Residue, then its C-alpha position, 0 to 999 in steps of 0.5 A: m499499500t502507498y501511504i499518503q499525507p491526510e488532507r482536507r477535502i470536504s469544502s461544500q454541501a455537494d462534497l458533504d453529500k458525497w461523503i454521507d453516500s460514501p463507503t468511507y462514511d459507512l466505514l467510520l460509522n460502522f466502526i463507532v457502532e461496533l465499538q458502542t455495541s461491544v460495551i453494552g451492559k459493561p461499566n468501566d471496571n468490567p473485566v475485559d481481554e487486554s491484548p498487547v496493543i491495548s497496553q501500547l495505546n495506554h502507554a502512548l496516551s501516558q506520554v501525552n499526559d506527561l507532556i501536559d505537566a511539561h508545559p504548565a499553564h500560568d495564572t491569567t486573568s483572561r477567561f479564554g484558552k491559555i497560550e501555554f496550550r500551543d507549546f504542549y500541542k507543538d510538542v505532541a506534533d513533534k513527537s507523535r510519530d515516536i510516541i505511536s511507533g511502538i504501536t505501528t510503523k506502517g504509514l507512520d506519517e498518516t496515522a500520526t496525523y490523526f493522533t495529533e489532531s485528536w488533542g485540539n486546535s492550537t490556533r484557536i486553543d479550543y477542542g470539540s467533537g471534530h477532534e474527538l473524531n480524529f481520535i477514532a480515526f486514529l483507532l480506525c487506522l490501526k484497525q485498517e492496518g490489522v493492528i486492532v481486531s474486533s476482540d479488542y473493541p471492549a478494551l478500546v472503549l473501556k481502557v483506552f478511550t476512557k484514558y483518552m477522556q481523562i487526559m482531555r479533562h486534564l487538558q481542558k482544565t489546565y489550558w482552559l480550552e474553549p468549546a470548538g464552536s459558539h454553540g457547544v454549550w447548548g449541546l450535550d457537553d462543551y466538548h464531547f459527544l462519544p462518551f454520551l454515545f458509549g455511555a448510553a450502551q453501558l447503561a442500556t441493560h442496567p436493572h435499576m438506573k433510569p435516564k432521569s437518574i442523571h438528576n440525582d447528584e448523589l447517584v451521579e457522584m457515586y457512580h461517575k467513575k463506572y459509567m462514561y455518561l455519568e462522568c460527563i454529568y459529574f463533570i458538567n456539574n462540577i464545572k458549571t456550578i460554584p459554591n456560594h452562601q446560598g448553596k450553589l450558583s448555576l453556570r448555564w446548567h441549562l442544557p435542554m438537550l440533556d434534560d430532554i434526553s433524560s425523559a426517555k423511557s430507557w437507556d436503550k432508546i438513548r443508545v440508539g438515539m445517540v447514533k442517529m444524532y451523531k450521524v446528523e450532528v457530527l458526520g453530517k455537519l459541514p462545519i465539522m467535516q470540512h476540517f476532517m482529513f482523508g488519506s489512504l487508510i481513510k480514503c476520500p470519497d470519490g467525486i470530491e475534488k481537491h481544493e487549496h486549503k490556505e494556512g489559517e483558513n477555518d481557524e477564526h471563521c470558516g468563511h462558509n455560509h451556514a447557520n450556527t448549530w451545535g459543534d459549529c466552528c463559527g460564531i462569537k468566541i465564548p470562554s469555556g465553562i472551566a474558564a468561567s467557573e475558575s474566574l468566578r472562584k478567583t473573584q468570589i468574596p468568601f461568605d463567613 
């Protein structure tokens, strides 16, 4: 196989339509669905078979986590992302080939590109579901190379993806990463989609816990380490609220989508619905997919012509004419919930 450097190809609605109707779209979607199916009824601590590649992937992730500590963020009065993130990101980009070389040496430049893109955008100092998608694309490349097989799927989600999430939470808190899109806060989470998709599968067969349980703070705190969905709720509860003398002051814990979803009759309905939602809100959104790259392992759909990508294009405003929706890359810059809560904590007058 001839490996090629991945590049952006989708630039118009016509391109997006070709993407949605392509075998590559099916390849990526089916991989995500298979990962979800593999963890139905399995909490994070469920015993799973761990082949050597799982340990190798976790070692690679640990190396990324160490780079965060190598680039500490300094206190700032800004409520937006901290510029030290750019030093971290450059370090990851420079070392990504070496970091994953213990996992695969085939198509190293190609695979390393998706790995690097998994950690956010260094220009905007933000992170969103498109970057999360790149981590799945990195894993899909390993599947395409035969490094990962279907028996690895449960461990990929419960051991590898959960560790990726832990590191991303570390990054979000350390560098105050902004949501990638002005409407991230109106969706499921400022940053993520897949832990809800995988997390709903984990809870799909739970005999007692119902979707409305996300409103029970005590239960969420008790089980957030076992279930990805509850970890997301726990994260939101802790980031988007600050203590005050009246109890708690809400910081935009008005996520109507999560509230609506919690009224579903079963987690299994949510599990199925999350896939449908992912198809529309991530794989079917031009503002997200225009940043996605195609190479030889994840091939560009037929009929999508190359277009010149200028340096800096889409980094501030993408220049496309589309409405702002969840996951959008355009719109007014807003601070992350993390930055907002930390700023308020620092300026709050203690109540005695």
